[in-house]
FIDREN-861884 format. One record per residue (C-alpha): residue in one letter; x, y, z. Coordinates in nm, 2 decimals, m for minus. Layout:
N
{atom A, {X, Y, Z}}
...
***
This chain:
366
{atom M, {5.89, 12.80, 6.78}}
{atom K, {5.96, 12.86, 7.14}}
{atom K, {5.79, 12.68, 7.43}}
{atom I, {5.65, 12.83, 7.75}}
{atom K, {5.94, 12.68, 7.94}}
{atom D, {6.19, 12.88, 7.72}}
{atom I, {6.01, 13.20, 7.82}}
{atom I, {6.02, 13.10, 8.19}}
{atom N, {6.39, 13.02, 8.17}}
{atom E, {6.47, 13.37, 8.05}}
{atom L, {6.24, 13.53, 8.31}}
{atom E, {6.42, 13.32, 8.57}}
{atom K, {6.75, 13.47, 8.46}}
{atom L, {6.61, 13.82, 8.53}}
{atom A, {6.45, 13.72, 8.86}}
{atom P, {6.50, 13.37, 9.00}}
{atom S, {6.19, 13.23, 9.17}}
{atom A, {6.42, 13.14, 9.46}}
{atom Y, {6.41, 13.51, 9.55}}
{atom Q, {6.04, 13.53, 9.61}}
{atom E, {5.89, 13.57, 9.96}}
{atom D, {5.76, 13.26, 10.13}}
{atom Y, {5.40, 13.38, 10.10}}
{atom D, {5.43, 13.43, 9.72}}
{atom N, {5.33, 13.22, 9.43}}
{atom A, {5.56, 13.34, 9.15}}
{atom R, {5.56, 13.06, 8.90}}
{atom L, {5.37, 12.89, 8.61}}
{atom I, {5.02, 12.88, 8.77}}
{atom V, {4.81, 12.75, 8.48}}
{atom G, {4.93, 12.57, 8.17}}
{atom D, {5.18, 12.32, 8.02}}
{atom A, {5.54, 12.44, 8.02}}
{atom H, {5.60, 12.24, 7.70}}
{atom Q, {5.32, 12.42, 7.50}}
{atom L, {5.44, 12.62, 7.20}}
{atom V, {5.41, 13.00, 7.24}}
{atom E, {5.19, 13.17, 6.99}}
{atom G, {5.18, 13.51, 7.16}}
{atom I, {5.25, 13.67, 7.50}}
{atom L, {5.03, 13.93, 7.68}}
{atom I, {5.21, 14.12, 7.95}}
{atom T, {5.00, 14.26, 8.24}}
{atom L, {5.02, 14.38, 8.60}}
{atom D, {4.72, 14.17, 8.71}}
{atom I, {4.53, 13.88, 8.57}}
{atom T, {4.16, 13.93, 8.56}}
{atom E, {3.88, 13.79, 8.34}}
{atom A, {3.91, 14.10, 8.12}}
{atom V, {4.28, 14.04, 8.07}}
{atom V, {4.22, 13.68, 7.97}}
{atom E, {3.95, 13.80, 7.73}}
{atom E, {4.21, 14.04, 7.58}}
{atom A, {4.46, 13.75, 7.54}}
{atom I, {4.19, 13.55, 7.35}}
{atom T, {4.12, 13.85, 7.12}}
{atom K, {4.49, 13.90, 7.06}}
{atom K, {4.56, 13.53, 7.01}}
{atom C, {4.81, 13.52, 7.30}}
{atom N, {4.83, 13.18, 7.47}}
{atom L, {5.06, 13.30, 7.75}}
{atom I, {4.99, 13.57, 8.00}}
{atom V, {5.29, 13.70, 8.20}}
{atom A, {5.18, 13.90, 8.50}}
{atom H, {5.35, 14.06, 8.80}}
{atom H, {5.08, 13.97, 9.05}}
{atom P, {4.98, 13.60, 9.08}}
{atom I, {4.61, 13.53, 9.03}}
{atom V, {4.64, 13.25, 9.29}}
{atom F, {4.82, 13.30, 9.62}}
{atom K, {4.67, 13.00, 9.81}}
{atom G, {4.56, 12.66, 9.69}}
{atom L, {4.22, 12.65, 9.51}}
{atom K, {3.99, 12.39, 9.64}}
{atom K, {3.72, 12.43, 9.38}}
{atom L, {3.65, 12.60, 9.04}}
{atom T, {3.28, 12.68, 9.06}}
{atom G, {3.31, 13.04, 8.94}}
{atom S, {3.20, 13.18, 9.28}}
{atom N, {3.47, 13.46, 9.27}}
{atom Y, {3.68, 13.64, 9.02}}
{atom V, {3.99, 13.42, 9.09}}
{atom E, {3.79, 13.10, 9.01}}
{atom R, {3.63, 13.25, 8.71}}
{atom T, {3.96, 13.38, 8.57}}
{atom V, {4.14, 13.05, 8.61}}
{atom A, {3.85, 12.86, 8.46}}
{atom L, {3.84, 13.09, 8.16}}
{atom A, {4.22, 13.05, 8.11}}
{atom L, {4.19, 12.67, 8.12}}
{atom K, {3.89, 12.67, 7.89}}
{atom N, {4.09, 12.86, 7.63}}
{atom D, {4.42, 12.69, 7.67}}
{atom I, {4.59, 13.00, 7.80}}
{atom A, {4.89, 12.97, 8.04}}
{atom L, {4.93, 13.20, 8.33}}
{atom Y, {5.27, 13.29, 8.47}}
{atom A, {5.35, 13.53, 8.76}}
{atom I, {5.69, 13.70, 8.84}}
{atom H, {5.62, 13.88, 9.16}}
{atom T, {5.83, 13.94, 9.47}}
{atom N, {6.13, 13.79, 9.29}}
{atom L, {6.11, 14.07, 9.04}}
{atom D, {6.08, 14.32, 9.33}}
{atom H, {6.40, 14.18, 9.48}}
{atom V, {6.65, 14.22, 9.19}}
{atom E, {6.84, 14.49, 9.03}}
{atom K, {6.68, 14.60, 8.70}}
{atom G, {6.34, 14.49, 8.86}}
{atom V, {6.03, 14.67, 8.97}}
{atom N, {6.21, 14.92, 9.20}}
{atom W, {6.48, 15.00, 8.94}}
{atom K, {6.21, 15.08, 8.69}}
{atom I, {6.05, 15.34, 8.93}}
{atom A, {6.40, 15.48, 9.01}}
{atom E, {6.47, 15.52, 8.64}}
{atom K, {6.13, 15.69, 8.58}}
{atom L, {6.23, 15.94, 8.85}}
{atom G, {6.57, 15.99, 8.70}}
{atom L, {6.76, 15.87, 9.00}}
{atom Q, {7.14, 15.80, 9.00}}
{atom N, {7.36, 15.57, 9.20}}
{atom I, {7.07, 15.33, 9.25}}
{atom R, {7.11, 15.04, 9.50}}
{atom I, {6.91, 14.79, 9.69}}
{atom L, {6.75, 14.95, 10.00}}
{atom A, {6.73, 14.64, 10.22}}
{atom P, {6.97, 14.37, 10.09}}
{atom K, {6.88, 14.01, 10.18}}
{atom A, {7.08, 13.79, 10.41}}
{atom Q, {7.11, 13.41, 10.43}}
{atom I, {7.09, 13.35, 10.05}}
{atom L, {7.46, 13.30, 9.98}}
{atom Q, {7.67, 12.99, 10.01}}
{atom K, {8.05, 12.93, 10.00}}
{atom L, {8.20, 12.63, 9.83}}
{atom T, {8.54, 12.51, 9.94}}
{atom T, {8.72, 12.24, 9.74}}
{atom F, {9.07, 12.09, 9.70}}
{atom V, {9.22, 12.05, 9.35}}
{atom P, {9.56, 11.92, 9.23}}
{atom T, {9.77, 12.23, 9.14}}
{atom D, {9.79, 12.15, 8.77}}
{atom H, {9.41, 12.13, 8.75}}
{atom A, {9.32, 12.44, 8.96}}
{atom L, {9.28, 12.68, 8.68}}
{atom A, {9.04, 12.46, 8.48}}
{atom V, {8.83, 12.39, 8.79}}
{atom R, {8.82, 12.76, 8.88}}
{atom Q, {8.71, 12.86, 8.53}}
{atom A, {8.44, 12.59, 8.53}}
{atom L, {8.30, 12.73, 8.86}}
{atom F, {8.31, 13.08, 8.72}}
{atom A, {8.13, 12.97, 8.40}}
{atom A, {7.86, 12.81, 8.61}}
{atom G, {7.80, 13.15, 8.79}}
{atom A, {8.01, 13.13, 9.10}}
{atom G, {8.24, 13.41, 9.21}}
{atom E, {8.02, 13.70, 9.13}}
{atom V, {8.04, 13.97, 9.40}}
{atom G, {7.86, 14.30, 9.31}}
{atom K, {8.01, 14.45, 9.00}}
{atom Y, {8.29, 14.20, 9.01}}
{atom S, {8.31, 13.85, 8.86}}
{atom H, {8.57, 13.57, 8.88}}
{atom C, {8.61, 13.62, 9.25}}
{atom S, {8.78, 13.34, 9.44}}
{atom F, {9.04, 13.28, 9.71}}
{atom S, {9.31, 13.01, 9.68}}
{atom T, {9.57, 12.87, 9.92}}
{atom Q, {9.83, 12.61, 9.87}}
{atom G, {9.86, 12.29, 10.07}}
{atom V, {9.93, 11.92, 10.07}}
{atom G, {9.65, 11.67, 10.04}}
{atom T, {9.67, 11.30, 10.15}}
{atom F, {9.47, 11.00, 10.05}}
{atom L, {9.50, 10.62, 10.04}}
{atom P, {9.32, 10.47, 9.74}}
{atom G, {9.11, 10.17, 9.84}}
{atom E, {9.08, 9.83, 9.68}}
{atom D, {8.80, 9.91, 9.44}}
{atom S, {8.92, 10.27, 9.36}}
{atom N, {9.04, 10.40, 9.02}}
{atom P, {9.27, 10.69, 9.12}}
{atom V, {9.38, 10.95, 8.87}}
{atom I, {9.69, 11.01, 9.08}}
{atom G, {9.86, 10.73, 9.28}}
{atom K, {9.78, 10.36, 9.31}}
{atom Q, {9.57, 10.14, 9.52}}
{atom G, {9.71, 10.07, 9.87}}
{atom S, {9.97, 10.34, 9.85}}
{atom L, {9.94, 10.66, 10.07}}
{atom E, {9.97, 10.96, 9.84}}
{atom H, {10.08, 11.32, 9.92}}
{atom V, {9.96, 11.57, 9.65}}
{atom N, {10.03, 11.94, 9.61}}
{atom E, {9.68, 12.09, 9.60}}
{atom I, {9.51, 12.43, 9.58}}
{atom R, {9.22, 12.51, 9.82}}
{atom I, {8.96, 12.71, 9.62}}
{atom E, {8.68, 12.91, 9.78}}
{atom V, {8.40, 13.08, 9.59}}
{atom I, {8.07, 13.24, 9.69}}
{atom F, {7.74, 13.21, 9.50}}
{atom P, {7.36, 13.24, 9.55}}
{atom S, {7.22, 12.93, 9.74}}
{atom H, {6.97, 12.84, 9.47}}
{atom M, {7.26, 12.78, 9.22}}
{atom S, {7.42, 12.50, 9.44}}
{atom S, {7.32, 12.21, 9.21}}
{atom K, {7.46, 12.38, 8.90}}
{atom I, {7.78, 12.48, 9.08}}
{atom L, {7.84, 12.13, 9.22}}
{atom G, {7.76, 11.98, 8.88}}
{atom A, {8.03, 12.20, 8.72}}
{atom L, {8.27, 12.10, 9.00}}
{atom Q, {8.22, 11.73, 8.95}}
{atom L, {8.27, 11.76, 8.57}}
{atom A, {8.58, 11.97, 8.59}}
{atom H, {8.75, 11.80, 8.89}}
{atom P, {9.00, 11.52, 8.80}}
{atom Y, {8.95, 11.31, 9.11}}
{atom E, {8.72, 11.01, 9.13}}
{atom E, {8.60, 11.13, 9.47}}
{atom V, {8.58, 11.51, 9.49}}
{atom A, {8.65, 11.66, 9.83}}
{atom Y, {8.44, 11.97, 9.90}}
{atom Y, {8.21, 12.13, 10.15}}
{atom L, {7.94, 12.39, 10.15}}
{atom Q, {7.87, 12.66, 10.41}}
{atom N, {7.58, 12.90, 10.44}}
{atom V, {7.71, 13.26, 10.45}}
{atom E, {7.54, 13.53, 10.66}}
{atom N, {7.67, 13.81, 10.44}}
{atom L, {7.41, 14.04, 10.28}}
{atom H, {7.36, 13.99, 9.91}}
{atom Q, {7.39, 14.35, 9.79}}
{atom Q, {7.22, 14.28, 9.46}}
{atom V, {6.91, 14.11, 9.60}}
{atom G, {6.66, 14.26, 9.84}}
{atom A, {6.36, 14.49, 9.89}}
{atom G, {6.32, 14.85, 9.78}}
{atom A, {6.58, 15.09, 9.62}}
{atom V, {6.75, 15.41, 9.70}}
{atom G, {6.92, 15.67, 9.48}}
{atom Q, {6.99, 16.03, 9.43}}
{atom L, {6.84, 16.30, 9.21}}
{atom P, {7.11, 16.46, 8.99}}
{atom V, {7.03, 16.80, 9.14}}
{atom P, {6.84, 16.87, 9.47}}
{atom M, {6.48, 16.98, 9.42}}
{atom D, {6.26, 17.18, 9.65}}
{atom A, {5.98, 16.97, 9.79}}
{atom V, {5.70, 17.12, 9.59}}
{atom S, {5.89, 17.08, 9.26}}
{atom F, {5.98, 16.72, 9.35}}
{atom M, {5.61, 16.63, 9.42}}
{atom A, {5.52, 16.78, 9.08}}
{atom H, {5.81, 16.58, 8.92}}
{atom L, {5.68, 16.26, 9.10}}
{atom K, {5.33, 16.32, 8.98}}
{atom K, {5.44, 16.37, 8.62}}
{atom S, {5.70, 16.10, 8.60}}
{atom M, {5.47, 15.83, 8.75}}
{atom D, {5.16, 15.96, 8.56}}
{atom L, {4.96, 16.01, 8.88}}
{atom Q, {4.62, 16.16, 8.93}}
{atom T, {4.69, 16.24, 9.29}}
{atom F, {4.88, 16.09, 9.59}}
{atom K, {4.90, 16.12, 9.96}}
{atom H, {5.20, 16.25, 10.16}}
{atom T, {5.30, 16.35, 10.51}}
{atom P, {5.39, 16.72, 10.58}}
{atom I, {5.69, 16.88, 10.41}}
{atom I, {5.97, 16.89, 10.66}}
{atom S, {6.26, 16.99, 10.43}}
{atom D, {6.28, 17.21, 10.13}}
{atom K, {6.56, 17.00, 9.98}}
{atom I, {6.49, 16.66, 9.83}}
{atom Q, {6.78, 16.46, 9.69}}
{atom T, {6.81, 16.11, 9.84}}
{atom V, {6.50, 15.91, 9.74}}
{atom A, {6.40, 15.57, 9.89}}
{atom L, {6.12, 15.37, 9.73}}
{atom C, {5.94, 15.04, 9.71}}
{atom G, {5.68, 14.94, 9.46}}
{atom G, {5.36, 14.81, 9.61}}
{atom A, {5.31, 14.78, 9.99}}
{atom G, {5.64, 14.90, 10.14}}
{atom S, {5.57, 15.05, 10.48}}
{atom F, {5.79, 14.78, 10.64}}
{atom L, {6.09, 14.95, 10.48}}
{atom L, {6.05, 15.29, 10.65}}
{atom P, {6.33, 15.22, 10.91}}
{atom K, {6.56, 15.14, 10.62}}
{atom A, {6.47, 15.46, 10.44}}
{atom K, {6.54, 15.65, 10.76}}
{atom A, {6.87, 15.46, 10.80}}
{atom V, {7.00, 15.58, 10.46}}
{atom Q, {6.89, 15.93, 10.55}}
{atom A, {6.64, 15.95, 10.26}}
{atom D, {6.46, 16.28, 10.22}}
{atom V, {6.15, 16.11, 10.09}}
{atom F, {6.01, 15.75, 10.09}}
{atom I, {5.78, 15.66, 9.80}}
{atom T, {5.56, 15.35, 9.83}}
{atom A, {5.19, 15.25, 9.85}}
{atom D, {4.92, 15.10, 10.08}}
{atom Y, {5.01, 15.31, 10.38}}
{atom K, {4.75, 15.29, 10.67}}
{atom Y, {4.64, 15.61, 10.85}}
{atom H, {4.84, 15.55, 11.17}}
{atom E, {5.15, 15.45, 10.98}}
{atom F, {5.19, 15.80, 10.84}}
{atom F, {5.27, 15.92, 11.19}}
{atom D, {5.58, 15.70, 11.18}}
{atom A, {5.75, 15.95, 10.95}}
{atom E, {5.81, 16.15, 11.28}}
{atom K, {5.95, 16.44, 11.08}}
{atom D, {6.25, 16.24, 10.98}}
{atom L, {6.14, 16.23, 10.61}}
{atom M, {5.84, 16.27, 10.39}}
{atom I, {5.63, 15.97, 10.30}}
{atom C, {5.45, 15.97, 9.96}}
{atom D, {5.19, 15.70, 9.91}}
{atom I, {5.13, 15.70, 9.53}}
{atom G, {4.90, 15.39, 9.51}}
{atom H, {4.98, 15.02, 9.45}}
{atom Y, {4.87, 15.00, 9.09}}
{atom E, {5.04, 15.33, 9.01}}
{atom S, {5.37, 15.23, 9.16}}
{atom E, {5.39, 14.91, 8.97}}
{atom V, {5.21, 14.96, 8.64}}
{atom F, {5.53, 15.03, 8.45}}
{atom T, {5.65, 14.68, 8.53}}
{atom K, {5.46, 14.59, 8.21}}
{atom D, {5.71, 14.80, 8.01}}
{atom L, {6.00, 14.65, 8.20}}
{atom L, {5.90, 14.29, 8.11}}
{atom H, {5.81, 14.39, 7.75}}
{atom D, {6.15, 14.55, 7.69}}
{atom Y, {6.33, 14.25, 7.85}}
{atom L, {6.15, 13.98, 7.65}}
{atom S, {6.15, 14.17, 7.32}}
{atom G, {6.53, 14.19, 7.35}}
{atom I, {6.54, 13.81, 7.35}}
{atom F, {6.25, 13.69, 7.14}}
{atom S, {6.13, 13.82, 6.81}}
{atom N, {5.94, 13.53, 6.65}}
{atom F, {5.60, 13.58, 6.81}}
{atom A, {5.38, 13.87, 6.93}}
{atom L, {5.46, 14.04, 7.26}}
{atom C, {5.17, 14.25, 7.36}}
{atom L, {5.13, 14.50, 7.64}}
{atom S, {4.79, 14.46, 7.80}}
{atom E, {4.56, 14.76, 7.74}}
{atom T, {4.33, 14.66, 8.02}}
{atom N, {4.34, 14.89, 8.32}}
{atom T, {4.32, 14.65, 8.61}}
{atom N, {4.33, 14.91, 8.89}}
{atom P, {4.05, 14.83, 9.13}}
{atom V, {4.09, 15.18, 9.29}}
{atom H, {3.92, 15.47, 9.13}}
{atom Y, {3.93, 15.84, 9.22}}
{atom Y, {3.64, 16.09, 9.22}}
{atom S, {3.72, 16.45, 9.14}}
***
């Protein structure tokens, strides 16, 4: 039997919680991580109806995209749907886990799913994140450099885009004088040593620093390991907001809008005026993505697909591209399939259920 923490560990491999926005609450919100998993219900939102569905389907873990709690709860009196939902989950020993903006920010996440639904090619992050990379520099005796380098790679260092095992090495001479209480691997106490060393440099995501340093300490032969860490300003091309890709063949605007409606199973959607009869480069962001409009323009997208646009924000298109607001729920509902497919490829010894509850609070009259 697997525990909730085992499920979380796998979800963290897909979308590390370190990649969530500061305002977010992507984590285990309710429940004990050491509880055994009997069944998982996968949903976009957590509501009372979803918890009731989990009870019926005998699922004691709900994995959702949107957190039920964004801010700290000061009471549980049932005065609103958040309090009632959390209380119902606690009463029935059901754990609640959210994987939100961290899943928005990774390849193969929410925006990748939308891009795949639309049949886009050459998909990449629209707005890569900065200041989430670090560089490790360390100094290793020449004979041990290969083993240390391999240990760092195995821990996850040195991955740059579609390349792994990336490092830079230079040769030099290190000096040290072992002190009275030292136990040197090379040299002896009180004698100044000169050792041929390799300077090794590798880059990795900042949240992995403890793991990388642990691997370094285990693999390095010295009693005192010399190293330093630097924050790197480089953009992380595999982590960030939105996505952009190309249609295999250009489409006229009307045909594209019909394609969008069918692919995303839309009843209707809002859009700015058609300004070009050729659509090929498509930028997108699941959920509220108006902040990415400048990025969509910068990549010369023909259309920008997102949700939650305000009236005056539509004017910002300024005939540079067409904006399509397809609705928040509609843009992210297929996240359920993404999570189901991911988890079912790892776990097979308990039920994985897609929620059948429509949690969309927005309805359309026609």
